[in-house]
N, C-alpha and C positions, 0 to 999 in steps of 0.2 A: 489533504491531498485527495485526489479522486483516481479511481482505476479507469484507465482509458482502454486497456486491452488485457485479456486473460489468455494465457497459453498453457495448455497442459503439457508438461514435459514427460511425465510418466503416467500411464494409465493401464494398470494391470489388474485383471479380475474385475470384481463388482464393487470395489471400494469407492470408486468415483461416483457411484450411484447410491451409496449407502447414506443413512441418516447421520451417521457419525461424521462423514466427510462434509455433509451439508452444514452441520453445526460448526465444524472447524473452519470451513470456508467463510461462513457468515461472521465468525469472530475475527478472522483475518481482515475481511473487508471493513468491518467496523473499526478495527485498530488503525487501518490505513486512513480512513476518513477522519480520524481524530488528530492526525498529524498536522500541525500548523507552524508557520514561520513567517515573520518573527513572532515570538511568544506573545499571546494576548490578542492575536488577530483571529479572523474566522476562516482563513485559508492559508495555503502555502505559496509564498512568493519567493522566487529565486532572484537574487541580485544580478541584473543584466550587465555585469562588468567582467573584466578579465579575471579568471579564476573564481567567478561567481556562479559556479555550477550547482551549488546546493549540497555538495558532499558533506561538508562539516555540519550544517544544520540537520541533515538526514541522520548522520551518525549520532548526534545528540538525542 
């Protein structure tokens, strides 16, 4: 998967500018980029059918 948009819901104090947050954010971005469906492919594809919204593959 790829991140299309990032929205900050809570930003209090200087944490959003800290090196700790930078590391955490990079790890989250990397984890999201590794999500693929169907397994063994190089990207995430949602089945374009009724109830094919990708919820079950994302949960797995």
